N, C-alpha and C positions, 0 to 999 in steps of 0.2 A: 591573542584578543585575548579580554579579561570579561570572559562570560557573565559573571555576576553585576558588573558594570552596563548589559546589554538594554537592560530595563533603567537603568538609574536608581536600582537599589537594591538591597540583599535582599531573595527568595525569602520568601515568609514559608517557616517551615512546620508544617502539619505534622502534629502527633498521634501517631497512628497506636493506639496503647490495645486493641483486641488480638489481631494476628498480620502476620509476613504475609504477604502473595507467595504463592508458591505454585508457580507460574513452567509450566511445559515447557524445554525447548526443542529445537531439530536434533534428533538423537543421531541423526546422522547426514553425512555433508561430504561431499567429494570438494574439490579443488583443485582447477586447471586447465589450461591452456590443450584442447583437445579432449579434454573427459568427459565429453559429448559419449565416445565413442566405446566408453565401459558401461554405457546404460543396460545394454542387456542381459552383460551378465551380472550386475546389481538387481535386475528384476528378477531374476530368474527363481531367486529362492522363494522370491515372495509368492508366485503363483502356485495357487491350491489346486490346480489339475490341470488338460488340456483344453477343458470346454469353459471354463473361468476366464474370463479375457484379459486385456488391460485395453483399457478405452485411454486415446490420448486425446486432451483436447489442446487443440494446437491452432493458434494465430495464423488465419489466412492469407499471410501477404505469404507462408511456409510452401502453399499450394504448390503443386508442381516446381518444390526448388531442392538443390542437392541434401539441404538439410530433412526435408520430409522424407527422401528416400533413406536415409541414413537411419531414420526411426526402427530401431530391432524387432520386425512384426514378426511374430509367428503365430501358430495354431489360428483361432478367431479373435484375433487383435484386431481394435480397429481404431482409425483415427478419424475424429468429428473437427471438421476446421471452423472456428469461428471468427468472427469480424470483431475487431478491439474498435472501431470506429465512436462505438457508443459506450458508457459505464455500462456492467454489469447490471444484471435487473435481477429479482426474485422470479418473474416471469420467467426470462430465459434458463434460470438454475431449475425448476421445476418442468420444464418443457424436456430439458435433458435428461431428466430424473425419470421420467414417464419414459421415456424412450429409451432406457436403457433399463428399465423393467422388463417394459414390451418385448426389446426383443431379445434379450439372453433368459429370462424369465429366473433368474439365479445372481446374488450376489457377485459382481466382477473381482479379479485379483484384487484391481484396486483402477485410480483414477490419476493418470498423468500428466500434469499443466505443463504446456510450451507454450511460452509468450512474455509478455508483461504484464504488469500488475491484473489488470481484467480477466487475462486467461488462469493468473496463478488465482485470481478470489476465485472464480466459476469454479477451478478443479476441485481447492477446499471446499465452499459450498456444495457443488455435488456428491463429493465425497460423504459428507456430512448427511443428504437427505437421503442417501440411497442406505439410511440404517434408521433415520428418526423421523416417521411418521409429519404427516402434515403441509403446511407449505413452508417455503425458505423464509418468508414475513412471519412465520410465528417465531421465528428464533434472531431475529436481530434486533439483537440490544444486549445485555451482558449475562455470562453462564445460564445459559436458557437450554444447551442441548447437554441430554442426560448421555446420550449410547454413542459408545466411540466411534468415528469414521474408518470406513473401509481405508484400508493399505491409501496412502495418495504421496506423490512424489511431483515434487515443482521446483521447474527449468526453466528459470530468469534470462530472457533474450534481449534485456534490456537490462540497465542498474539505477534504480534510486529509487525506487520505494518503498524497498523493506518487505513489501509481502511475501518472499522466501522463506521470512524469520518469524513473519507476525502472527499473534493468537487470533487475526479477524481474518474477516472476506468480506469488504464493503461492497454492499447492495445497495441498490435503487429499488426501492420498497414501493406500493401504491400508494402508502401515506408518507416513508421517509426515508431520507439515504442513510443509512444504519450500516453497521457490520457484525457478524453472528462473531460475536468475542467470547469466544469459549477453550478450555483446554484440550477439548478435540478438534480445534480449528488447524492446528499447526499441521506444518506438513511432516510425515514419517520418514520423509528422504530427501534431499535438496542436491542439486548437483552444481555448480558454479563453472563452467566455462566462457570464458572471457572473447573467445573467437565466436560463438555464437553472437554477439554484442553491436559487430562486423556490418557497416551498413545503415545504422542507424539514423536518420535525419539528423544535420545538430541542433534545429528548433526541438524536435524530441527527447535529443540528446539533452539539451540545458533544462527544460522541463521536468523532464524526471528526475535527473540530479539536481535537481533547485528542487523535488519534493523531500530529496534527504538533506539538502543544508536545510531545507526550514524543520523538519523533523528536530535535527541539532538545537537548533536555537530556540525551540520552543521548548525543547527537554531539559537543556542546560540552564536555562533563565524562569522553569517552573517551581511551582512550589512542592511539586511533586519528589523534587533532585534527590538522587543518593547517592551513595557512594560506587555502586551498581552500575545503574543508566549514565552515571556521569563519567565513569570509565570509558562506557563503548560510547559516549558521545564525543567526547573530548579526542575521541582518533578518528572518530567519522568526521568531526568538523575538522580536522588536521589533514586528512585525504581529500576532501569536499575544495578544500585552497589548493592545494596542491594538484586537482585534476583541472580546475576553474580558473589558478592563477598561474599555474604553473608553465613549464617548457616540459613538460613529459613527450615523451613518444606517445606515436598509438598504441603501442600492446602496453606500455605501463600506464594509459590513460584506461581505456580496457581494464586493466588488474584492480588498479585502485581503486577506479571508481565500483567496482564490484564490491569489493574488499568496504567502502563506505557504505552501502546499500543494507551491507550487510550488518554493519555495527551500530548504524543508525535504526534499523530496526530493529534493534537491541535494546538499544539504550530505551526505545520508545515501550518494547515489552513491561517493563519496571518502572518508568512511569507515564508520562502521556504526553500529546502533542497539546496546540494552543489554542491562540486567535485566530491565524489564518487555518489551520483545518476548520474551524471548527466554521469559519463564513464559506470557506470552500465549501461546505456541504450543502449549504443554500442554492449558489450557484448553479453544482452538480443537480441537486434535484428538482429545479425549476428550469433550467435551460441546457441541463446536459452538457454542462461543462467539464470537458476532462479534467481529474484530481489534479494532474502536474500544473497544466494552464491555470487553474482555479485557484491554486495554491498561491501562481506567481501574480496573479492580477490582484489578492488581496494584498499578500505580504509588501509588495512595493506602495501600499497607505500606509504601513504601521509601524510608522519612525517613532510614535506615540508612547507604543510596548515596547520596541523592538528595537534603537534608534543606530546600533551598532551594526544589526546585523540586516537593516535594509540598506545600509550605507553600505555593505560590503556587499550584498545582491546586487545592489545597482554599479557596483565597481565590475562587479560578475556580467554581468547585463552587457555591459556596453564594452567589455573588451572582446567578448565575443561577435557583435554586435545582431542582437535577436532585441527585436521591436515586437513588444507584447500587441495584444488586441486590443482596439478601442471604442469606445461608444457602446459595450457589451449590455452595458443596464440602463441604455440612456432612453428607450423608447417603452419602459415597465410601467403598469399598472400598482395603484398603491394596493390592491389584491398584490400582484404580485411580487412587490418590495415587502409585504405580513406575512406570504407562503416562505422568503427567504428566513425572514429576519425567525420568526416559527422555529424554520428547519435548524436554525443555525443554536438559538436559545436554546433548543432541548438539549444540545452537547455539554451535558452539564459536566462530567469528569472533565470536561477540554476544558473547560470556562476555571472549573477550581483550582489546574493546576496550570493555569496563565495565571491568574488573579488570585488566589485564595477563596475560601469561601465566604465570602461576604463581595465577590465578583458583580453580583446585582447593583452592587453601590456605583459599581461602575459603569457596566455594559447595557444600556438601557436601549427599548427600538430603537427608537430616535437615535440614541450614539451608532447601531449599527446600520441605517438606511442611510444617516451623513459620509458614511464609510464604500456603501454598496454603489451610491450616486456618484463617487468619481471614478467607478470601475467602466 
């Protein structure tokens, strides 16, 4: 796939003459089937003392399962099971932070998120707000966090979001859906065990994997494209094709999708996403549409921006017999459309990456409404 042809033009290059981004990366990562069993040994050197617990934020689908029993609890460690049925909210983060502070009276040794993107984002946000005053909504934006978070580790149980490697934690706030984008957001430790992704439903496997695929298309065709992000994006795209169009064994598929997620997240760490993600934020804010599904709902109608990428998306969808929800925006009011459009258009870095500094010449409220009306 010639990614430069995907938008029918060569990506516009933005000449940045100020300074290069000095983004953090995850300093420690473990990869391998069965590596979850090393978690206790990995966390031990990070324990401050016996009264400073690790708090495990875990997707509640694992409550009363074998995985929950394998979590290495000692001293007064605590598991908090959390539903991932809805997008993570700033109010949810604030409640968790208040609960942890009230119960233990001092900072824990760390926060460990176990689950999909929702749980990983919650873990990152809680770790930040334990050391930074105020509400999590105060930090939605870019580089608003000034104090380091407590130690935090991420363990994905589904692959595709890139949340395990990114410097953002996307939250639904009272006024917007936007990430806490900062150098302090990135996990201190990530554990990648492909065995943990067994049992994911076909639909969820597809939607979350397509989040990764769309990351790649938007990064590789964007104006922020550079050799660093391109190298990761091309590898992630190659892996996505193998997983969704190839003939891999289940074990190989789990391994490669987990690596696609990692590389896709790295690609956008030094570039950005684009049109689908910007518009998906509008769907998520107004209707609570989960991120992976939202990206798919929008991306299917973006032939104008990503012709080859959308064609390949439909090929993947048809191969796996995935039927996207219909009529999601059918009964919305004018005010509803205005809300979604406002949220989407406020994602300025995403639009600049997709279309350049003059993106407003192409993207108008009328343009976005016409796309939303198809969903």
